DRENPA-3360 file (N, C-alpha, C; in nm, 2 decimals, always signed):
BEGIN
1 = MMTGSPFH = -1.16/+2.36/+0.30/-1.16/+2.49/+0.38/-1.30/+2.51/+0.44 ~ -1.31/+2.56/+0.56/-1.44/+2.57/+0.63/-1.52/+2.69/+0.57 ~ -1.65/+2.67/+0.57/-1.74/+2.77/+0.53/-1.72/+2.90/+0.61 ~ -1.71/+3.01/+0.55/-1.69/+3.14/+0.62/-1.55/+3.18/+0.63 ~ -1.45/+3.09/+0.62/-1.31/+3.12/+0.62/-1.27/+3.20/+0.50 ~ -1.18/+3.29/+0.51/-1.14/+3.37/+0.39/-1.06/+3.28/+0.29 ~ -1.07/+3.30/+0.16/-1.00/+3.23/+0.06/-0.87/+3.32/+0.03 ~ -0.76/+3.26/+0.04/-0.63/+3.33/+0.02/-0.58/+3.30/-0.13;
9 = LFLISDGT = -0.55/+3.40/-0.20/-0.49/+3.39/-0.33/-0.36/+3.46/-0.33 ~ -0.25/+3.39/-0.37/-0.12/+3.45/-0.38/-0.10/+3.48/-0.53 ~ -0.07/+3.60/-0.57/-0.05/+3.64/-0.70/+0.10/+3.67/-0.72 ~ +0.16/+3.59/-0.81/+0.31/+3.60/-0.82/+0.34/+3.65/-0.96 ~ +0.43/+3.75/-0.97/+0.47/+3.81/-1.10/+0.62/+3.85/-1.10 ~ +0.68/+3.84/-1.21/+0.82/+3.89/-1.22/+0.82/+4.03/-1.27 ~ +0.70/+4.09/-1.29/+0.69/+4.24/-1.32/+0.63/+4.31/-1.20 ~ +0.53/+4.39/-1.24/+0.46/+4.47/-1.13/+0.34/+4.39/-1.07;
17 = GETVESMV = +0.30/+4.29/-1.14/+0.19/+4.21/-1.09/+0.05/+4.26/-1.14 ~ +0.06/+4.37/-1.22/-0.07/+4.43/-1.26/-0.15/+4.34/-1.35 ~ -0.08/+4.26/-1.44/-0.15/+4.17/-1.53/-0.22/+4.06/-1.46 ~ -0.15/+3.99/-1.37/-0.21/+3.88/-1.29/-0.32/+3.93/-1.21 ~ -0.30/+4.05/-1.14/-0.41/+4.10/-1.06/-0.53/+4.13/-1.14 ~ -0.51/+4.19/-1.26/-0.63/+4.23/-1.34/-0.71/+4.10/-1.38 ~ -0.63/+4.00/-1.42/-0.69/+3.87/-1.46/-0.77/+3.81/-1.35 ~ -0.71/+3.81/-1.23/-0.78/+3.75/-1.12/-0.91/+3.83/-1.08;
25 = HATLTQYT = -0.89/+3.96/-1.08/-1.01/+4.04/-1.04/-1.12/+4.03/-1.14 ~ -1.08/+4.01/-1.27/-1.19/+3.99/-1.37/-1.26/+3.86/-1.35 ~ -1.18/+3.76/-1.31/-1.24/+3.63/-1.28/-1.33/+3.63/-1.15 ~ -1.29/+3.70/-1.05/-1.36/+3.71/-0.93/-1.50/+3.78/-0.94 ~ -1.51/+3.86/-1.04/-1.64/+3.92/-1.06/-1.75/+3.82/-1.09 ~ -1.71/+3.70/-1.13/-1.81/+3.60/-1.16/-1.86/+3.52/-1.03 ~ -1.80/+3.56/-0.91/-1.84/+3.50/-0.79/-1.90/+3.60/-0.69 ~ -1.97/+3.55/-0.60/-2.04/+3.63/-0.50/-1.98/+3.61/-0.36;
33 = LDDKIKTT = -1.85/+3.61/-0.35/-1.78/+3.58/-0.23/-1.75/+3.71/-0.14 ~ -1.78/+3.82/-0.20/-1.76/+3.95/-0.13/-1.63/+3.96/-0.07 ~ -1.63/+3.98/+0.07/-1.50/+4.00/+0.14/-1.44/+3.87/+0.19 ~ -1.48/+3.76/+0.14/-1.42/+3.63/+0.18/-1.29/+3.60/+0.11 ~ -1.25/+3.68/+0.01/-1.13/+3.66/-0.07/-1.03/+3.76/-0.03 ~ -0.91/+3.71/+0.00/-0.79/+3.79/+0.03/-0.69/+3.76/-0.07 ~ -0.64/+3.86/-0.14/-0.53/+3.85/-0.24/-0.41/+3.91/-0.19 ~ -0.29/+3.85/-0.21/-0.16/+3.91/-0.18/-0.08/+3.90/-0.31;
41 = RYKSVRTS = -0.03/+4.02/-0.35/+0.05/+4.03/-0.47/+0.20/+4.03/-0.44 ~ +0.27/+3.94/-0.50/+0.42/+3.94/-0.49/+0.47/+3.98/-0.63 ~ +0.54/+4.09/-0.63/+0.60/+4.14/-0.76/+0.75/+4.12/-0.76 ~ +0.81/+4.14/-0.88/+0.95/+4.13/-0.90/+1.01/+3.99/-0.86 ~ +0.94/+3.89/-0.87/+0.99/+3.75/-0.84/+1.07/+3.70/-0.95 ~ +1.20/+3.70/-0.94/+1.29/+3.67/-1.06/+1.37/+3.55/-1.04 ~ +1.37/+3.49/-0.92/+1.45/+3.37/-0.89/+1.36/+3.26/-0.84 ~ +1.41/+3.13/-0.85/+1.34/+3.02/-0.80/+1.34/+3.02/-0.65;
49 = SQAEAILD = +1.44/+3.07/-0.58/+1.44/+3.07/-0.44/+1.34/+3.17/-0.39 ~ +1.32/+3.28/-0.45/+1.21/+3.38/-0.41/+1.08/+3.31/-0.42 ~ +1.06/+3.24/-0.54/+0.93/+3.18/-0.56/+0.90/+3.07/-0.46 ~ +1.00/+2.99/-0.43/+0.98/+2.88/-0.33/+0.95/+2.93/-0.19 ~ +1.01/+3.04/-0.15/+0.98/+3.10/-0.02/+0.84/+3.14/-0.01 ~ +0.79/+3.20/-0.12/+0.65/+3.24/-0.13/+0.55/+3.12/-0.12 ~ +0.59/+3.02/-0.19/+0.51/+2.90/-0.19/+0.50/+2.83/-0.06 ~ +0.61/+2.83/+0.02/+0.61/+2.78/+0.15/+0.51/+2.86/+0.24;
57 = EAHRRGAA = +0.51/+2.99/+0.22/+0.42/+3.07/+0.30/+0.27/+3.04/+0.25 ~ +0.25/+3.02/+0.12/+0.12/+2.98/+0.07/+0.07/+2.85/+0.14 ~ +0.17/+2.76/+0.15/+0.13/+2.63/+0.21/+0.09/+2.65/+0.35 ~ +0.16/+2.73/+0.43/+0.12/+2.76/+0.57/-0.02/+2.82/+0.58 ~ -0.05/+2.91/+0.48/-0.18/+2.98/+0.49/-0.29/+2.92/+0.41 ~ -0.26/+2.81/+0.34/-0.36/+2.74/+0.27/-0.41/+2.82/+0.15 ~ -0.31/+2.89/+0.08/-0.35/+2.98/-0.03/-0.34/+2.90/-0.16 ~ -0.41/+2.95/-0.26/-0.39/+2.90/-0.40/-0.30/+3.00/-0.47;
65 = IVYTIVSE = -0.24/+2.95/-0.58/-0.14/+3.03/-0.65/-0.18/+3.07/-0.79 ~ -0.17/+3.19/-0.83/-0.19/+3.24/-0.97/-0.06/+3.31/-1.00 ~ +0.00/+3.28/-1.12/+0.13/+3.35/-1.15/+0.15/+3.38/-1.30 ~ +0.22/+3.48/-1.32/+0.26/+3.52/-1.45/+0.41/+3.54/-1.45 ~ +0.49/+3.44/-1.49/+0.63/+3.44/-1.49/+0.68/+3.40/-1.63 ~ +0.78/+3.48/-1.68/+0.83/+3.45/-1.82/+0.95/+3.36/-1.81 ~ +1.02/+3.35/-1.71/+1.14/+3.26/-1.70/+1.10/+3.12/-1.69 ~ +1.15/+3.04/-1.79/+1.12/+2.90/-1.79/+1.16/+2.83/-1.66;
73 = EVRAAISQ = +1.28/+2.87/-1.61/+1.34/+2.81/-1.49/+1.25/+2.84/-1.37 ~ +1.21/+2.96/-1.35/+1.13/+2.99/-1.24/+0.99/+2.93/-1.25 ~ +0.93/+2.93/-1.37/+0.80/+2.86/-1.39/+0.81/+2.71/-1.35 ~ +0.92/+2.65/-1.39/+0.94/+2.51/-1.37/+0.95/+2.48/-1.22 ~ +1.02/+2.57/-1.15/+1.04/+2.56/-1.00/+0.90/+2.57/-0.93 ~ +0.82/+2.67/-0.98/+0.69/+2.69/-0.92/+0.60/+2.57/-0.94 ~ +0.60/+2.52/-1.06/+0.52/+2.40/-1.10/+0.56/+2.28/-1.01 ~ +0.69/+2.25/-1.00/+0.74/+2.14/-0.92/+0.70/+2.16/-0.77;
81 = KTQQLNLL = +0.72/+2.28/-0.72/+0.70/+2.31/-0.57/+0.55/+2.30/-0.54 ~ +0.47/+2.35/-0.63/+0.32/+2.34/-0.60/+0.27/+2.20/-0.60 ~ +0.33/+2.12/-0.68/+0.29/+1.97/-0.68/+0.34/+1.91/-0.55 ~ +0.46/+1.94/-0.51/+0.51/+1.88/-0.39/+0.43/+1.92/-0.27 ~ +0.38/+2.05/-0.26/+0.31/+2.10/-0.15/+0.16/+2.08/-0.17 ~ +0.12/+2.02/-0.28/-0.02/+2.00/-0.31/-0.10/+2.12/-0.31 ~ -0.05/+2.23/-0.37/-0.11/+2.36/-0.38/-0.19/+2.37/-0.51 ~ -0.31/+2.43/-0.50/-0.38/+2.47/-0.62/-0.31/+2.58/-0.69;
89 = SVDLLGPL = -0.28/+2.57/-0.82/-0.21/+2.68/-0.89/-0.25/+2.68/-1.03 ~ -0.23/+2.80/-1.09/-0.25/+2.82/-1.24/-0.15/+2.91/-1.29 ~ -0.09/+2.87/-1.40/+0.01/+2.95/-1.47/-0.06/+3.02/-1.59 ~ -0.08/+3.15/-1.58/-0.15/+3.23/-1.68/-0.07/+3.25/-1.80 ~ +0.07/+3.26/-1.79/+0.15/+3.30/-1.90/+0.22/+3.19/-1.97 ~ +0.26/+3.08/-1.90/+0.34/+2.97/-1.96/+0.27/+2.91/-2.08 ~ +0.14/+2.86/-2.07/+0.08/+2.80/-2.18/+0.07/+2.88/-2.30 ~ +0.05/+3.01/-2.28/+0.04/+3.11/-2.40/+0.18/+3.12/-2.46;
97 = LDLMNRFF = +0.28/+3.13/-2.38/+0.42/+3.14/-2.43/+0.45/+3.01/-2.51 ~ +0.41/+2.90/-2.46/+0.44/+2.77/-2.53/+0.37/+2.77/-2.67 ~ +0.24/+2.82/-2.67/+0.17/+2.82/-2.79/+0.23/+2.91/-2.90 ~ +0.28/+3.03/-2.85/+0.34/+3.13/-2.94/+0.47/+3.07/-2.99 ~ +0.55/+3.00/-2.91/+0.67/+2.94/-2.95/+0.65/+2.85/-3.07 ~ +0.54/+2.77/-3.06/+0.51/+2.68/-3.17/+0.46/+2.75/-3.29 ~ +0.38/+2.85/-3.27/+0.32/+2.92/-3.38/+0.42/+3.00/-3.46 ~ +0.51/+3.08/-3.39/+0.61/+3.16/-3.45/+0.74/+3.09/-3.48;
105 = NEKPSFTP = +0.75/+2.97/-3.42/+0.88/+2.90/-3.43/+0.99/+2.98/-3.39 ~ +0.97/+3.05/-3.28/+1.08/+3.14/-3.23/+1.06/+3.15/-3.08 ~ +1.18/+3.16/-3.01/+1.18/+3.17/-2.87/+1.15/+3.32/-2.83 ~ +1.08/+3.34/-2.72/+1.06/+3.48/-2.67/+1.19/+3.53/-2.60 ~ +1.19/+3.66/-2.57/+1.31/+3.72/-2.51/+1.32/+3.68/-2.36 ~ +1.21/+3.63/-2.30/+1.21/+3.60/-2.16/+1.26/+3.72/-2.07 ~ +1.22/+3.84/-2.11/+1.26/+3.96/-2.03/+1.14/+4.00/-1.95 ~ +1.16/+4.00/-1.81/+1.05/+4.04/-1.72/+1.02/+4.19/-1.73;
113 = GLLHEINE = +0.89/+4.22/-1.71/+0.85/+4.36/-1.70/+0.83/+4.44/-1.82 ~ +0.84/+4.37/-1.94/+0.82/+4.45/-2.07/+0.69/+4.51/-2.09 ~ +0.58/+4.44/-2.05/+0.45/+4.50/-2.06/+0.44/+4.63/-1.98 ~ +0.49/+4.63/-1.86/+0.48/+4.75/-1.78/+0.56/+4.86/-1.84 ~ +0.68/+4.83/-1.90/+0.76/+4.93/-1.97/+0.68/+4.99/-2.09 ~ +0.62/+4.90/-2.17/+0.54/+4.95/-2.28/+0.43/+5.04/-2.24 ~ +0.36/+5.00/-2.14/+0.25/+5.08/-2.09/+0.30/+5.21/-2.04 ~ +0.41/+5.21/-1.96/+0.47/+5.34/-1.91/+0.51/+5.43/-2.03;
121 = NYFRRIEA = +0.57/+5.38/-2.13/+0.61/+5.46/-2.24/+0.48/+5.52/-2.31 ~ +0.38/+5.44/-2.32/+0.26/+5.49/-2.39/+0.20/+5.60/-2.31 ~ +0.18/+5.58/-2.18/+0.12/+5.69/-2.10/+0.21/+5.81/-2.09 ~ +0.35/+5.79/-2.10/+0.44/+5.91/-2.10/+0.41/+5.99/-2.23 ~ +0.39/+5.92/-2.34/+0.36/+6.00/-2.46/+0.23/+6.07/-2.45 ~ +0.13/+6.00/-2.40/+0.00/+6.07/-2.38/+0.01/+6.19/-2.30 ~ +0.09/+6.18/-2.19/+0.10/+6.29/-2.10/+0.17/+6.41/-2.17 ~ +0.28/+6.37/-2.25/+0.35/+6.48/-2.32/+0.26/+6.55/-2.42;
129 = MEFVVKQD = +0.17/+6.47/-2.49/+0.08/+6.53/-2.59/-0.02/+6.62/-2.52 ~ -0.07/+6.58/-2.41/-0.16/+6.66/-2.33/-0.10/+6.79/-2.29 ~ +0.03/+6.78/-2.25/+0.11/+6.90/-2.21/+0.12/+7.00/-2.33 ~ +0.15/+6.95/-2.45/+0.16/+7.03/-2.57/+0.03/+7.11/-2.59 ~ -0.08/+7.04/-2.58/-0.21/+7.11/-2.61/-0.23/+7.22/-2.51 ~ -0.20/+7.20/-2.38/-0.22/+7.30/-2.28/-0.12/+7.42/-2.30 ~ +0.00/+7.39/-2.35/+0.10/+7.50/-2.36/+0.11/+7.55/-2.50 ~ +0.02/+7.52/-2.59/+0.03/+7.57/-2.73/+0.02/+7.72/-2.74;
137 = DGANPENL = +0.10/+7.78/-2.83/+0.09/+7.92/-2.86/+0.10/+8.02/-2.74 ~ +0.19/+7.98/-2.65/+0.22/+8.07/-2.54/+0.12/+8.06/-2.42 ~ +0.03/+7.97/-2.42/-0.07/+7.95/-2.32/+0.00/+7.91/-2.19 ~ -0.05/+7.95/-2.07/+0.00/+7.91/-1.94/+0.15/+7.92/-1.93 ~ +0.21/+8.04/-1.94/+0.35/+8.06/-1.93/+0.41/+8.02/-1.79 ~ +0.32/+8.01/-1.69/+0.36/+7.97/-1.56/+0.41/+7.83/-1.56 ~ +0.37/+7.75/-1.66/+0.41/+7.61/-1.66/+0.53/+7.58/-1.75 ~ +0.60/+7.68/-1.80/+0.71/+7.66/-1.88/+0.83/+7.59/-1.81;
145 = RAADLILV = +0.84/+7.60/-1.68/+0.94/+7.53/-1.61/+0.93/+7.38/-1.62 ~ +0.81/+7.33/-1.64/+0.78/+7.19/-1.65/+0.81/+7.13/-1.79 ~ +0.84/+7.22/-1.89/+0.87/+7.17/-2.02/+1.01/+7.11/-2.04 ~ +1.02/+7.01/-2.12/+1.15/+6.96/-2.16/+1.22/+7.05/-2.26 ~ +1.14/+7.10/-2.35/+1.19/+7.19/-2.46/+1.08/+7.30/-2.48 ~ +1.13/+7.42/-2.52/+1.04/+7.53/-2.55/+1.08/+7.59/-2.68 ~ +0.99/+7.59/-2.77/+1.01/+7.65/-2.91/+0.96/+7.79/-2.91 ~ +1.05/+7.88/-2.96/+1.01/+8.02/-2.98/+1.03/+8.07/-3.12;
153 = GVSRTSKT = +0.94/+8.15/-3.17/+0.95/+8.20/-3.31/+0.83/+8.28/-3.35 ~ +0.83/+8.34/-3.46/+0.72/+8.42/-3.51/+0.61/+8.32/-3.56 ~ +0.50/+8.37/-3.59/+0.39/+8.29/-3.63/+0.42/+8.22/-3.76 ~ +0.38/+8.09/-3.77/+0.40/+8.00/-3.89/+0.54/+7.96/-3.91 ~ +0.62/+7.94/-3.80/+0.75/+7.88/-3.81/+0.75/+7.74/-3.76 ~ +0.64/+7.67/-3.77/+0.62/+7.53/-3.74/+0.63/+7.50/-3.59 ~ +0.61/+7.59/-3.51/+0.62/+7.57/-3.36/+0.52/+7.46/-3.32 ~ +0.39/+7.47/-3.35/+0.29/+7.37/-3.31/+0.31/+7.24/-3.37;
161 = PLSIYLSS = +0.33/+7.22/-3.50/+0.35/+7.09/-3.55/+0.48/+7.02/-3.50 ~ +0.58/+7.10/-3.48/+0.71/+7.05/-3.42/+0.68/+7.00/-3.28 ~ +0.61/+7.08/-3.20/+0.58/+7.05/-3.06/+0.50/+6.91/-3.06 ~ +0.40/+6.90/-3.14/+0.32/+6.77/-3.15/+0.41/+6.65/-3.19 ~ +0.50/+6.67/-3.29/+0.58/+6.57/-3.33/+0.68/+6.52/-3.22 ~ +0.74/+6.62/-3.16/+0.84/+6.58/-3.05/+0.76/+6.52/-2.93 ~ +0.64/+6.57/-2.90/+0.57/+6.51/-2.79/+0.53/+6.36/-2.82 ~ +0.52/+6.32/-2.94/+0.49/+6.18/-2.97/+0.61/+6.09/-2.94;
169 = KGYKVANV = +0.72/+6.15/-2.91/+0.84/+6.08/-2.86/+0.85/+6.08/-2.71 ~ +0.76/+6.15/-2.65/+0.76/+6.15/-2.50/+0.81/+6.28/-2.44 ~ +0.85/+6.38/-2.52/+0.90/+6.51/-2.47/+0.79/+6.60/-2.44 ~ +0.79/+6.67/-2.33/+0.70/+6.78/-2.30/+0.75/+6.90/-2.36 ~ +0.67/+6.95/-2.46/+0.72/+7.07/-2.54/+0.62/+7.18/-2.53 ~ +0.67/+7.30/-2.50/+0.58/+7.42/-2.50/+0.63/+7.51/-2.62 ~ +0.54/+7.60/-2.67/+0.59/+7.69/-2.77/+0.54/+7.83/-2.74 ~ +0.62/+7.93/-2.76/+0.59/+8.07/-2.73/+0.61/+8.15/-2.86;
177 = PLVLGIEP = +0.50/+8.22/-2.90/+0.51/+8.30/-3.02/+0.58/+8.44/-2.99 ~ +0.65/+8.48/-3.09/+0.72/+8.62/-3.08/+0.64/+8.71/-3.16 ~ +0.59/+8.81/-3.10/+0.50/+8.91/-3.17/+0.58/+9.05/-3.17 ~ +0.58/+9.11/-3.29/+0.65/+9.23/-3.31/+0.62/+9.34/-3.21 ~ +0.72/+9.38/-3.14/+0.71/+9.49/-3.05/+0.67/+9.45/-2.91 ~ +0.64/+9.32/-2.89/+0.59/+9.28/-2.76/+0.69/+9.18/-2.69 ~ +0.74/+9.21/-2.58/+0.84/+9.13/-2.51/+0.77/+8.99/-2.47 ~ +0.85/+8.89/-2.49/+0.80/+8.75/-2.45/+0.77/+8.75/-2.30;
185 = PAQLFDID = +0.69/+8.66/-2.25/+0.66/+8.65/-2.11/+0.78/+8.64/-2.02 ~ +0.78/+8.70/-1.91/+0.90/+8.71/-1.82/+0.94/+8.56/-1.78 ~ +0.84/+8.47/-1.77/+0.87/+8.34/-1.72/+0.97/+8.27/-1.82 ~ +0.97/+8.31/-1.94/+1.06/+8.25/-2.04/+1.21/+8.27/-2.00 ~ +1.24/+8.38/-1.93/+1.38/+8.41/-1.90/+1.41/+8.37/-1.76 ~ +1.31/+8.32/-1.68/+1.34/+8.28/-1.55/+1.37/+8.13/-1.53 ~ +1.37/+8.06/-1.64/+1.39/+7.92/-1.64/+1.52/+7.88/-1.70 ~ +1.56/+7.75/-1.70/+1.68/+7.71/-1.76/+1.68/+7.74/-1.91;
193 = QGKIVALT = +1.77/+7.83/-1.95/+1.78/+7.88/-2.09/+1.83/+7.77/-2.19 ~ +1.89/+7.66/-2.13/+1.94/+7.56/-2.21/+1.84/+7.47/-2.28 ~ +1.71/+7.49/-2.25/+1.61/+7.41/-2.31/+1.52/+7.48/-2.41 ~ +1.57/+7.60/-2.45/+1.49/+7.69/-2.54/+1.54/+7.68/-2.68 ~ +1.45/+7.66/-2.78/+1.49/+7.64/-2.92/+1.43/+7.76/-3.00 ~ +1.52/+7.83/-3.07/+1.47/+7.94/-3.15/+1.45/+7.90/-3.30 ~ +1.34/+7.94/-3.35/+1.31/+7.90/-3.49/+1.30/+8.03/-3.58 ~ +1.36/+8.02/-3.70/+1.35/+8.13/-3.79/+1.32/+8.07/-3.93;
201 = INPEALVR = +1.30/+8.16/-4.03/+1.26/+8.12/-4.16/+1.29/+8.23/-4.26 ~ +1.31/+8.19/-4.39/+1.33/+8.29/-4.49/+1.20/+8.37/-4.51 ~ +1.21/+8.51/-4.52/+1.09/+8.59/-4.52/+1.01/+8.57/-4.64 ~ +1.06/+8.54/-4.76/+0.98/+8.52/-4.88/+0.90/+8.39/-4.86 ~ +0.97/+8.29/-4.80/+0.90/+8.16/-4.78/+0.78/+8.18/-4.68 ~ +0.80/+8.26/-4.58/+0.70/+8.29/-4.48/+0.58/+8.37/-4.54 ~ +0.61/+8.46/-4.63/+0.50/+8.53/-4.70/+0.41/+8.43/-4.77 ~ +0.47/+8.34/-4.84/+0.40/+8.24/-4.92/+0.31/+8.15/-4.82;
209 = IRKERLQR = +0.37/+8.11/-4.71/+0.30/+8.02/-4.62/+0.18/+8.10/-4.56 ~ +0.20/+8.22/-4.52/+0.10/+8.30/-4.45/-0.02/+8.33/-4.55 ~ +0.02/+8.36/-4.67/-0.08/+8.39/-4.77/-0.17/+8.27/-4.80 ~ -0.10/+8.15/-4.81/-0.18/+8.03/-4.84/-0.27/+8.00/-4.72 ~ -0.22/+8.02/-4.60/-0.31/+8.00/-4.48/-0.43/+8.09/-4.48 ~ -0.41/+8.22/-4.51/-0.52/+8.31/-4.51/-0.62/+8.28/-4.62 ~ -0.57/+8.24/-4.74/-0.66/+8.20/-4.84/-0.74/+8.07/-4.81 ~ -0.68/+7.98/-4.74/-0.76/+7.86/-4.70/-0.87/+7.90/-4.60;
217 = MGRDPSGD = -0.84/+8.00/-4.52/-0.94/+8.05/-4.42/-1.04/+8.14/-4.48 ~ -1.03/+8.17/-4.61/-1.12/+8.26/-4.67/-1.10/+8.41/-4.63 ~ -0.98/+8.45/-4.59/-0.95/+8.58/-4.55/-0.86/+8.65/-4.65 ~ -0.86/+8.79/-4.64/-0.78/+8.87/-4.74/-0.63/+8.85/-4.71 ~ -0.56/+8.81/-4.81/-0.41/+8.79/-4.78/-0.33/+8.91/-4.80 ~ -0.39/+9.03/-4.83/-0.31/+9.15/-4.86/-0.28/+9.23/-4.74 ~ -0.31/+9.19/-4.62/-0.29/+9.27/-4.50/-0.14/+9.26/-4.45 ~ -0.11/+9.32/-4.34/+0.02/+9.32/-4.28/+0.07/+9.18/-4.25;
225 = YASLQHIR = -0.02/+9.09/-4.21/+0.02/+8.96/-4.16/+0.11/+8.89/-4.26 ~ +0.07/+8.91/-4.39/+0.14/+8.83/-4.50/+0.22/+8.93/-4.59 ~ +0.24/+9.05/-4.55/+0.32/+9.15/-4.63/+0.47/+9.12/-4.60 ~ +0.55/+9.14/-4.71/+0.69/+9.11/-4.70/+0.76/+9.20/-4.60 ~ +0.73/+9.33/-4.60/+0.80/+9.42/-4.51/+0.76/+9.39/-4.36 ~ +0.64/+9.36/-4.34/+0.60/+9.33/-4.20/+0.67/+9.21/-4.15 ~ +0.68/+9.11/-4.24/+0.74/+8.98/-4.20/+0.89/+9.00/-4.17 ~ +0.95/+9.09/-4.26/+1.09/+9.12/-4.23/+1.11/+9.19/-4.10;
233 = DELEWARQ = +1.02/+9.28/-4.07/+1.03/+9.35/-3.94/+1.01/+9.25/-3.82 ~ +0.92/+9.15/-3.84/+0.90/+9.05/-3.74/+1.02/+8.96/-3.71 ~ +1.08/+8.92/-3.83/+1.20/+8.83/-3.82/+1.32/+8.91/-3.76 ~ +1.33/+9.04/-3.79/+1.43/+9.11/-3.73/+1.41/+9.13/-3.58 ~ +1.29/+9.15/-3.54/+1.25/+9.16/-3.40/+1.29/+9.03/-3.33 ~ +1.26/+8.92/-3.39/+1.29/+8.79/-3.33/+1.44/+8.77/-3.33 ~ +1.51/+8.81/-3.43/+1.66/+8.80/-3.43/+1.72/+8.87/-3.32 ~ +1.67/+8.99/-3.29/+1.72/+9.07/-3.18/+1.70/+9.00/-3.04;
241 = IFARNRRW = +1.58/+8.94/-3.03/+1.56/+8.86/-2.91/+1.65/+8.74/-2.90 ~ +1.67/+8.67/-3.01/+1.77/+8.56/-3.01/+1.91/+8.60/-2.97 ~ +1.95/+8.72/-3.03/+2.08/+8.77/-3.00/+2.11/+8.80/-2.86 ~ +2.00/+8.84/-2.79/+2.01/+8.87/-2.64/+2.02/+8.74/-2.56 ~ +1.99/+8.63/-2.62/+1.99/+8.50/-2.55/+2.08/+8.40/-2.62 ~ +2.21/+8.41/-2.60/+2.30/+8.34/-2.68/+2.29/+8.18/-2.66 ~ +2.23/+8.14/-2.56/+2.22/+8.00/-2.53/+2.11/+7.93/-2.62 ~ +2.03/+8.01/-2.69/+1.92/+7.96/-2.77/+1.98/+7.92/-2.91;
249 = PVFDVTEK = +1.99/+7.80/-2.94/+2.03/+7.76/-3.08/+1.92/+7.80/-3.17 ~ +1.96/+7.85/-3.29/+1.86/+7.90/-3.39/+1.85/+7.80/-3.50 ~ +1.73/+7.75/-3.53/+1.71/+7.65/-3.64/+1.63/+7.72/-3.75 ~ +1.68/+7.71/-3.87/+1.61/+7.77/-3.99/+1.52/+7.66/-4.05 ~ +1.39/+7.68/-4.05/+1.29/+7.58/-4.09/+1.25/+7.59/-4.24 ~ +1.32/+7.68/-4.31/+1.28/+7.71/-4.45/+1.29/+7.58/-4.53 ~ +1.18/+7.55/-4.60/+1.17/+7.44/-4.69/+1.22/+7.30/-4.63 ~ +1.21/+7.29/-4.50/+1.25/+7.17/-4.44/+1.13/+7.09/-4.39;
257 = ALEETATE = +1.14/+6.96/-4.41/+1.04/+6.87/-4.36/+1.04/+6.87/-4.21 ~ +0.92/+6.85/-4.15/+0.91/+6.85/-4.01/+1.01/+6.76/-3.94 ~ +1.01/+6.64/-3.99/+1.10/+6.53/-3.94/+1.25/+6.58/-3.94 ~ +1.29/+6.65/-4.04/+1.43/+6.69/-4.06/+1.46/+6.79/-3.95 ~ +1.37/+6.89/-3.92/+1.40/+6.99/-3.82/+1.40/+6.92/-3.68 ~ +1.30/+6.83/-3.66/+1.29/+6.76/-3.53/+1.42/+6.68/-3.50 ~ +1.47/+6.62/-3.61/+1.59/+6.54/-3.59/+1.71/+6.63/-3.56 ~ +1.72/+6.75/-3.62/+1.83/+6.84/-3.59/+1.82/+6.89/-3.44;
265 = IERTFKSR = +1.69/+6.92/-3.40/+1.67/+6.96/-3.26/+1.71/+6.85/-3.16 ~ +1.67/+6.73/-3.19/+1.71/+6.61/-3.10/+1.86/+6.59/-3.10 ~ +1.92/+6.61/-3.22/+2.07/+6.59/-3.22/+2.14/+6.70/-3.14 ~ +2.09/+6.82/-3.15/+2.15/+6.93/-3.08/+2.13/+6.92/-2.92 ~ +2.02/+6.87/-2.89/+1.98/+6.86/-2.74/+2.00/+6.71/-2.70 ~ +2.08/+6.64/-2.76/+2.09/+6.49/-2.74/+2.12/+6.46/-2.59 ~ +2.22/+6.53/-2.53/+2.25/+6.50/-2.40/+2.14/+6.54/-2.30 ~ +2.08/+6.65/-2.32/+1.98/+6.70/-2.24/+1.86/+6.61/-2.24;
273 = LKKVMDKK = +1.82/+6.57/-2.37/+1.70/+6.49/-2.38/+1.72/+6.35/-2.33 ~ +1.84/+6.30/-2.34/+1.87/+6.17/-2.28/+1.85/+6.17/-2.13 ~ +1.90/+6.28/-2.07/+1.88/+6.29/-1.92/+1.73/+6.30/-1.89 ~ +1.66/+6.37/-1.97/+1.51/+6.38/-1.95/+1.45/+6.24/-1.96 ~ +1.48/+6.17/-2.06/+1.42/+6.04/-2.08/+1.46/+5.94/-1.97 ~ +1.59/+5.95/-1.93/+1.64/+5.86/-1.83/+1.56/+5.88/-1.70 ~ +1.53/+6.00/-1.67/+1.45/+6.03/-1.55/+1.31/+5.98/-1.56 ~ +1.26/+5.98/-1.68/+1.12/+5.93/-1.70/+1.11/+5.78/-1.73;
281 = APIKA = +1.23/+5.72/-1.75/+1.23/+5.58/-1.79/+1.16/+5.50/-1.69 ~ +1.07/+5.41/-1.74/+1.00/+5.32/-1.64/+1.09/+5.23/-1.57 ~ +1.06/+5.20/-1.44/+1.14/+5.11/-1.37/+1.08/+4.97/-1.39 ~ +1.17/+4.88/-1.43/+1.12/+4.74/-1.46/+1.10/+4.67/-1.32 ~ +0.98/+4.68/-1.27/+0.96/+4.62/-1.14/+0.91/+4.48/-1.15;
% end
């Protein structure tokens, strides 16, 4: 190739191509070619005929080939075609797959796009957890419409830990506290009522939980917050709100492990949550 001409690199992937592009860019930092390198990314290459058409174009443009393909058939086609056309090429994934086959004595699934799906699932969970933090304890009620689930209940009915646990599965969860004598935010009633979860608890159990919390904080546990009568009044206030909103299923969290309540919520909202996750499901590109 003549000095000063651009160097063409064709990056071929059966997924999004992000892996091969990252590897190539990491390598290119070792060179001082500046704008003399042109890369073209071809993603979702799943068949030999697709690959061969790209290689014909690479031959016409004098490009080198870098590829990450899991299919043995497509990798073999690329290897054969690049030899026929005398193209410079490197298979970034094949040798590693071969090594792992020998090491584990097991064949891989040969499923394209899995890394992208794993990354998408990871970032979806992170996004859900960030949402929970922003929406904890009734904060930012204007964002309730964006939640997948909304937990409502009086203080210490496991709203926050449940929100965090469910967010680890990728659900955006908000929680709204019910305070005696104070109407919940209007936004709570302006959204789809089918995604609201009501939480309740045995009053005696709540007395114990609140007193233990106050003692851990070094505060006097004898005030209204942990008194049995005040808690009964709070729970009755919450019950009245629940009764006005019949679409809210009520879950009793008394003496239940977090995972048990979360499982019950997921089971009750199974069809809704499936639709939520289907919409968020990463596209295997």
